C-alpha positions in Angstrom: 92.4 -103.4 91.7 90.9 -105.1 88.7 92.8 -107.8 86.7 93.7 -105.6 83.7 95.3 -102.9 85.9 97.2 -105.6 87.8 98.6 -107.1 84.6 99.8 -103.7 83.4 101.5 -103.1 86.8 103.3 -106.5 86.5 104.5 -105.5 83.0 105.9 -102.2 84.4 107.6 -104.0 87.3 109.3 -106.5 85.0 110.4 -103.7 82.6 111.8 -101.6 85.5 113.7 -104.5 86.9 115.1 -105.5 83.5 116.0 -102.0 82.1 115.8 -99.7 85.1 116.8 -99.9 88.7 117.6 -103.6 88.5 117.0 -104.5 92.1 113.9 -105.7 93.9 114.2 -103.1 96.7 114.7 -100.3 94.1 111.7 -101.3 92.0 109.5 -101.5 95.2 110.6 -98.1 96.3 110.2 -96.5 92.9 106.8 -97.9 92.1 105.5 -97.9 95.7 104.7 -101.6 95.9 105.7 -104.4 98.3 108.7 -106.6 97.6 106.4 -109.6 97.5 104.5 -108.2 94.5 107.8 -107.5 92.7 108.9 -111.1 93.3 105.5 -112.3 92.1 105.8 -110.2 88.9 109.2 -111.5 88.2 108.1 -115.1 88.7 105.1 -114.8 86.2 103.8 -112.1 84.0 100.2 -113.2 84.7 99.0 -112.4 88.3 97.8 -115.4 90.3 94.1 -115.6 91.3 93.6 -113.9 94.6 92.8 -116.4 97.3 89.3 -115.7 98.6 89.0 -116.0 102.3 85.7 -117.4 103.5 84.2 -115.0 105.9 82.1 -116.2 108.8 78.4 -116.0 108.3 77.0 -116.1 111.8 73.4 -115.3 110.8 73.2 -117.7 107.9 75.0 -120.5 109.7 72.1 -121.0 112.1 69.8 -121.8 109.1 72.3 -123.9 107.0 71.1 -127.2 108.5 67.5 -126.3 107.9 68.2 -125.3 104.3 70.2 -128.5 103.6 67.3 -130.6 104.9 64.9 -128.9 102.5 67.2 -129.2 99.5 67.8 -132.9 100.3 64.1 -133.5 100.4 63.6 -131.7 97.1 65.8 -134.4 95.4 62.7 -136.8 95.6 60.0 -134.2 95.4 58.1 -133.6 92.1 60.0 -131.2 89.9 57.3 -128.6 89.8 56.8 -128.7 93.6 60.3 -128.0 94.8 61.3 -125.1 97.1 62.3 -121.8 95.6 64.8 -119.6 97.5 62.0 -117.2 98.4 59.9 -120.0 99.7 62.8 -121.2 101.9 63.3 -117.7 103.2 59.6 -117.5 104.1 59.7 -120.8 105.9 62.8 -119.7 107.9 60.9 -116.5 109.0 57.9 -118.6 110.0 59.6 -121.6 111.5 62.8 -120.1 112.8 62.0 -116.6 113.9 65.3 -116.3 115.8 67.3 -116.4 112.6 67.7 -112.9 111.1 69.2 -113.7 107.7 68.6 -111.5 104.8 66.7 -112.9 101.8 69.6 -112.0 99.5 72.0 -114.2 101.6 69.5 -117.1 101.4 69.1 -116.7 97.7 72.9 -116.7 97.1 73.5 -119.8 99.3 70.5 -121.7 97.8 71.7 -120.9 94.2 75.2 -122.2 94.9 73.9 -125.4 96.6 71.3 -126.1 93.9 74.1 -125.9 91.2 76.2 -128.3 93.3 73.3 -130.7 93.9 72.3 -130.5 90.2 68.8 -129.4 91.1 68.8 -126.8 88.3 69.4 -127.3 84.6 72.6 -126.3 82.9 71.1 -126.0 79.4 71.4 -122.7 77.4 68.1 -121.4 75.9 67.9 -118.9 73.0 65.7 -115.8 73.5 62.9 -115.4 71.0 61.0 -112.5 69.5 57.4 -112.7 68.4 55.2 -110.8 66.0 51.8 -109.3 67.2 49.2 -112.0 66.9 51.7 -114.5 65.6 51.8 -117.2 68.2 50.2 -118.3 71.4 51.1 -121.3 73.6 48.6 -123.7 75.1 49.0 -126.1 78.1 47.2 -127.7 81.0 48.4 -127.5 84.6 47.0 -128.9 87.8 45.9 -127.1 90.9 43.6 -127.7 93.9 40.5 -125.8 94.9 37.9 -126.2 97.7 34.6 -126.5 96.0 31.5 -126.7 98.2 33.8 -127.6 101.1 35.6 -130.5 99.4 39.1 -130.4 98.0 39.0 -131.0 94.2 41.8 -131.4 91.7 41.2 -128.8 89.0 42.7 -129.1 85.5 43.5 -125.5 84.4 43.7 -124.6 80.8 46.1 -121.8 79.9 46.5 -119.9 76.6 49.3 -117.3 76.6 50.1 -114.7 74.0 53.8 -114.6 73.3 53.9 -111.1 72.0 51.8 -109.3 74.6 52.2 -111.7 77.5 48.5 -111.8 78.2 47.1 -115.1 79.4 43.7 -116.8 79.8 43.0 -119.4 82.5 39.9 -121.6 83.1 39.4 -124.8 85.2 37.6 -128.0 84.5 37.1 -131.2 86.6 38.7 -133.3 83.9 41.1 -132.5 80.9 38.8 -134.1 78.4 38.8 -133.3 74.7 35.4 -131.4 75.0 36.9 -129.3 77.8 40.0 -128.7 75.7 38.0 -127.4 72.7 35.6 -125.4 74.8 38.5 -123.7 76.6 39.9 -122.6 73.2 36.6 -120.9 72.3 36.5 -119.1 75.7 40.1 -118.0 75.2 39.4 -116.7 71.7 36.5 -114.6 73.2 38.8 -113.3 75.9 41.5 -112.2 73.5 38.8 -111.0 71.0 40.4 -112.9 68.1 42.3 -116.0 66.9 46.1 -116.3 66.8 47.8 -117.4 63.6 49.7 -120.3 65.3 49.1 -122.2 68.5 51.9 -124.3 70.0 51.1 -127.4 72.0 52.8 -130.3 73.6 51.7 -133.8 72.5 48.5 -134.0 74.5 46.0 -136.7 73.7 43.2 -134.4 72.9 45.0 -133.2 69.8 47.6 -135.9 69.0 46.8 -139.5 68.3 50.3 -140.7 67.4 53.8 -139.1 67.3 55.5 -139.7 64.0 59.0 -139.1 62.8 60.4 -135.6 63.4 57.7 -132.9 63.9 55.0 -134.9 62.1 51.9 -135.9 64.1 48.8 -138.0 63.5 46.1 -135.6 64.9 42.7 -136.5 66.1 39.8 -136.0 63.7 37.9 -133.6 66.0 41.0 -131.4 66.5 41.6 -131.2 62.8 37.9 -130.2 62.2 38.2 -127.6 65.1 41.4 -126.1 63.7 39.8 -125.9 60.2 36.7 -124.2 61.6 38.7 -121.5 63.4 41.4 -121.2 60.8 44.6 -121.4 62.9 47.8 -123.4 62.5 49.2 -125.8 65.1 52.7 -126.7 66.0 53.8 -129.5 68.5 56.9 -129.6 70.7 59.5 -132.3 70.8 58.5 -134.9 73.4 60.0 -134.1 76.9 61.2 -130.7 75.7 58.8 -128.4 77.6 61.2 -125.4 77.2 59.9 -125.2 73.5 56.8 -123.6 75.0 58.4 -122.1 78.0 56.2 -119.0 78.0 53.0 -120.9 78.9 55.0 -123.2 81.3 56.2 -120.2 83.3 52.8 -118.6 83.1 51.1 -121.6 84.7 53.5 -121.6 87.6 53.3 -117.9 88.1 49.5 -117.8 88.1 49.2 -120.8 90.4 51.6 -119.2 93.0 50.1 -115.8 92.9 46.4 -116.4 92.4 45.7 -119.9 93.8 47.6 -119.6 97.1 46.0 -120.0 99.5 43.7 -122.7 98.0 40.6 -121.0 96.5 37.3 -121.7 98.4 34.3 -121.4 96.0 30.8 -122.8 95.7 31.0 -124.1 92.2 33.1 -124.6 89.1 31.5 -121.5 87.6 32.5 -119.4 90.6 36.1 -120.8 90.3 36.3 -119.8 86.6 34.9 -116.3 87.4 37.7 -116.0 90.0 40.3 -117.1 87.5 39.0 -114.7 84.9 39.2 -111.8 87.3 42.7 -112.7 88.2 43.7 -112.8 84.5 42.2 -109.3 84.2 44.3 -108.1 87.1 47.4 -109.5 85.6 46.9 -107.2 82.6 48.2 -104.3 84.9 51.6 -105.9 85.5 54.8 -105.1 83.5 56.8 -108.2 82.4 60.6 -107.9 83.0 62.4 -106.5 80.1 59.3 -104.7 78.7 58.2 -101.1 78.9 54.4 -101.5 78.5 51.8 -103.3 80.6 50.3 -106.6 79.5 47.0 -104.9 78.9 48.5 -102.3 76.6 50.2 -105.0 74.6 46.9 -106.9 74.3 45.2 -103.8 73.0 47.8 -103.5 70.3 47.7 -107.2 69.5 43.9 -107.2 68.9 44.4 -105.3 65.6 46.5 -108.2 64.3 44.3 -111.1 65.4 41.9 -112.9 63.1 38.3 -111.9 63.9 36.4 -114.7 65.8 33.5 -116.4 64.0 30.0 -115.7 65.1 29.1 -119.4 65.0 31.1 -121.6 67.3 32.2 -125.2 66.7 29.9 -128.1 67.7 31.9 -129.1 70.8 29.9 -132.1 71.8 31.0 -135.6 70.9 28.0 -137.5 69.5 27.2 -141.2 70.1 24.1 -143.3 69.3 23.5 -145.9 72.1 20.4 -148.0 72.7 18.3 -148.1 75.9 19.1 -151.3 77.9 17.0 -153.3 80.3 18.0 -151.1 83.2 16.6 -148.0 81.5 20.1 -146.7 80.8 22.3 -145.9 77.8 26.0 -146.5 77.7 28.0 -143.4 76.8 31.8 -143.9 76.7 32.4 -146.1 79.8 29.4 -145.1 82.0 25.6 -145.6 82.0 23.1 -142.8 82.2 19.3 -143.2 82.9 16.7 -142.1 80.4 12.8 -142.1 80.6 12.4 -144.1 77.4 11.3 -147.7 76.6 13.9 -150.5 76.3 15.6 -150.9 72.9 15.1 -147.4 71.5 18.1 -145.8 69.8 19.0 -142.3 71.2 21.5 -139.6 70.4 24.0 -138.8 73.2 25.8 -135.5 73.2 28.9 -135.5 75.4 30.0 -132.0 76.7 32.8 -131.1 79.0 30.7 -131.2 82.2 27.5 -132.9 81.3 25.8 -135.4 79.0 22.6 -134.8 77.1 20.3 -137.6 75.7 18.2 -136.6 72.7 15.3 -138.4 71.1 13.1 -137.2 68.2 14.6 -133.7 68.4 14.0 -133.3 72.2 16.4 -133.4 75.1 14.9 -136.1 77.3 17.7 -136.4 79.9 20.6 -134.3 81.1 23.2 -135.7 83.6 26.4 -134.4 85.1 29.2 -136.1 83.3 30.9 -138.9 85.2 34.7 -139.4 84.6 35.0 -142.8 86.4 34.5 -146.1 84.7 31.5 -148.5 84.7 29.4 -146.2 86.9 25.6 -145.7 86.7 24.3 -142.2 86.9 20.6 -142.5 87.6 17.7 -140.1 88.1 14.8 -141.4 90.1 12.4 -139.3 88.1 13.1 -141.5 85.0 11.8 -144.6 86.8 8.6 -143.4 88.4 6.3 -144.8 85.7 8.0 -148.2 86.0 7.8 -148.1 89.8 4.0 -147.6 89.7 3.8 -151.1 88.3 6.5 -152.4 90.7 6.1 -150.5 94.0 8.0 -153.2 95.9 11.2 -152.2 94.1 11.0 -148.6 95.2 12.4 -148.8 98.8 15.7 -150.4 97.7 16.3 -149.0 94.2 19.6 -147.4 93.3 18.1 -144.2 91.9 16.6 -143.5 95.3 19.9 -144.1 97.0 21.6 -141.7 94.6 19.0 -139.0 95.3 19.6 -139.5 99.1 23.4 -139.1 98.5 22.9 -136.0 96.5 20.6 -134.4 99.1 17.6 -134.5 96.8 15.5 -136.6 99.1 14.6 -134.6 102.2 13.5 -136.1 105.5 9.9 -134.8 105.0 9.6 -137.2 102.0 10.3 -140.2 104.2 7.9 -139.0 106.9 5.1 -138.6 104.4 5.8 -141.9 102.8 5.8 -143.7 106.1 2.4 -142.1 107.0 1.0 -143.2 103.7 2.1 -146.8 104.3 0.6 -146.8 107.8 -2.8 -145.6 106.6 -3.1 -147.5 103.3 -0.7 -150.4 103.6 2.7 -151.2 102.1 2.1 -151.3 98.4 -0.9 -148.9 98.2 1.0 -146.3 100.3 4.1 -146.7 98.1 2.0 -146.2 95.0 0.5 -143.0 96.5 4.0 -141.7 97.3 5.0 -142.3 93.7 1.9 -140.5 92.6 3.0 -137.6 94.8 6.5 -137.6 93.3 5.1 -137.4 89.8 3.7 -134.0 90.8 7.3 -132.8 91.0 7.6 -132.9 87.2 4.8 -130.4 86.8 5.3 -128.2 89.8 9.0 -128.7 90.6 10.5 -130.5 93.5 11.2 -127.5 95.9 7.5 -126.5 95.8 6.6 -130.2 96.2 8.7 -130.3 99.4 7.0 -127.2 100.8 3.6 -128.7 100.0 4.5 -132.0 101.7 5.7 -130.2 104.8 2.4 -128.2 105.0 0.4 -131.5 104.6 2.4 -133.0 107.4 1.7 -130.1 109.7 -2.0 -130.5 108.9 -1.8 -134.3 109.3 -3.2 -134.6 105.8 -1.9 -137.6 103.9 -3.4 -137.7 100.4 -2.0 -137.1 97.0 -4.9 -134.9 95.9 -4.5 -132.7 98.9 -0.8 -132.2 98.0 -1.9 -131.3 94.5 -4.4 -128.8 95.9 -1.7 -127.2 98.0 0.6 -127.0 95.0 -2.1 -125.4 92.8 -3.0 -122.9 95.5 0.7 -122.0 96.0 1.1 -121.5 92.2 -2.2 -119.4 91.9 -1.2 -117.3 94.9 -3.6 -115.1 96.8 -6.5 -113.4 94.9 -6.4 -109.7 94.8 -9.5 -108.0 96.4 -11.9 -106.5 94.0 -12.5 -102.8 93.9 -16.0 -101.4 94.8 -17.9 -100.2 91.7 -20.5 -97.4 91.8 -23.6 -98.9 90.2 -25.3 -95.5 89.7 -28.5 -95.7 87.6 -28.7 -99.5 88.0 -30.5 -98.9 91.3 -33.7 -98.3 89.4 -33.8 -102.0 88.7 -33.8 -103.0 92.4 -36.6 -105.5 93.4 -37.8 -106.5 96.8 -36.7 -109.9 98.2 -39.2 -112.7 97.6 -41.4 -114.0 100.4 -43.4 -117.3 101.1 -46.1 -115.5 103.1 -48.7 -115.9 100.2 -48.4 -119.7 100.4 -49.7 -119.7 104.0 -53.4 -119.3 102.7 -53.3 -122.8 101.3 -53.2 -124.2 104.8 -56.6 -122.7 105.8 -58.6 -125.5 104.0 -57.1 -128.3 106.2 -57.5 -129.1 109.8 -54.7 -128.3 112.1 -54.3 -131.9 113.1 -54.7 -133.3 109.7 -52.1 -135.0 107.8 -51.3 -133.9 104.3 -51.2 -137.0 102.0 
């Protein structure tokens, strides 16, 4: 019996007692109710709340202690890495197989306990509606990936359309401003257009200083980038992530569904290809409360997006350092080697993953970008000319140690170098090894390694011999010539010459004579 029906019954009981039968027993007999209900109705016109009897939960009780321990541990865990009810249920199935509790029971209990422990927010949020192509939200989130067998922290950029629900994800080793801008251009290409408004939190790549209200002092490069692509930007209130809740939820959903277990890839490019494929697969899902798939919404939205420009924005940050006495240029907080004389001013272009050094319109050096501080990123090839004059510095130089750490210095190089030193001496043998390394610029270092290994097999230790092997390997085997029918040219055949006619000159001299 619902509450409204019970209130109407109480009214009928009170009326019958006052103007009808007039006795409790009579009202109970006439209306077919118990005398206790008649007394309750006469005491108060509003029915009391029914006392809920707690039923025993034999299946759930076995897992209550386990659940309580998890929730207590979540009090000190990072907010974004706390257990969901589904995750707790999965752990119970894996770690406590004897417990046969339904997931709905676990969800109900966890929800009640989280409210009591204040592990969930109590704030009310207002649902929003969005026009096609009107707004997209942008954010970074962190995830781990096994790249070349090593676990790396990846900073994943996410841009989510609020109208269609489509999202683009790509990962970088560091959330630098160059990566931030480059990811925008990749997202524009993925959506095939530019949104009218992009909403951000107050990340340093775009905001230099937070002013009063919604005013922000933005970075110069972000202003130029926004002007180039023609979109508007809005920034959330600090510490109010719900103002861009769409992209916040998207990051968590994508990480749970496409990066669990931890992806195992061979490079950052392979990881981004995996993320792009996962984004494409998400276009087939239907978001709760909608009738069309994400992909269908994206197709409709493309008609309302601003067409992307053919020419992209110059993403590289440009610096103009000078070459120091160590043959390096300082770019931001690190040093990168260059094959140029000391004191020359160069142009350094800083990209999201690499640094290029330009001089007189040519790229003279390209290094993988280092995100630590006060580190030296050196290439042995840039020091070979200087080492020919200082061969004694070769064995202990830092560029050589970095090549060894990177796997660019195979064991065959050491064997060949040692053989040269034994045959020619310490310094002459080192100079000969440097001369051999200089061949790598012209022929490449993998072919040079093959040539050195062939020379070691033949016990040949000479730079010119290595050059000959490289030249022969590049030229390849000559193709045999085809036989040609000479035909009428046989008429010009001549007999082979003979020296028999010269023997008559010997008849005028004695056999034992000596020709003066």
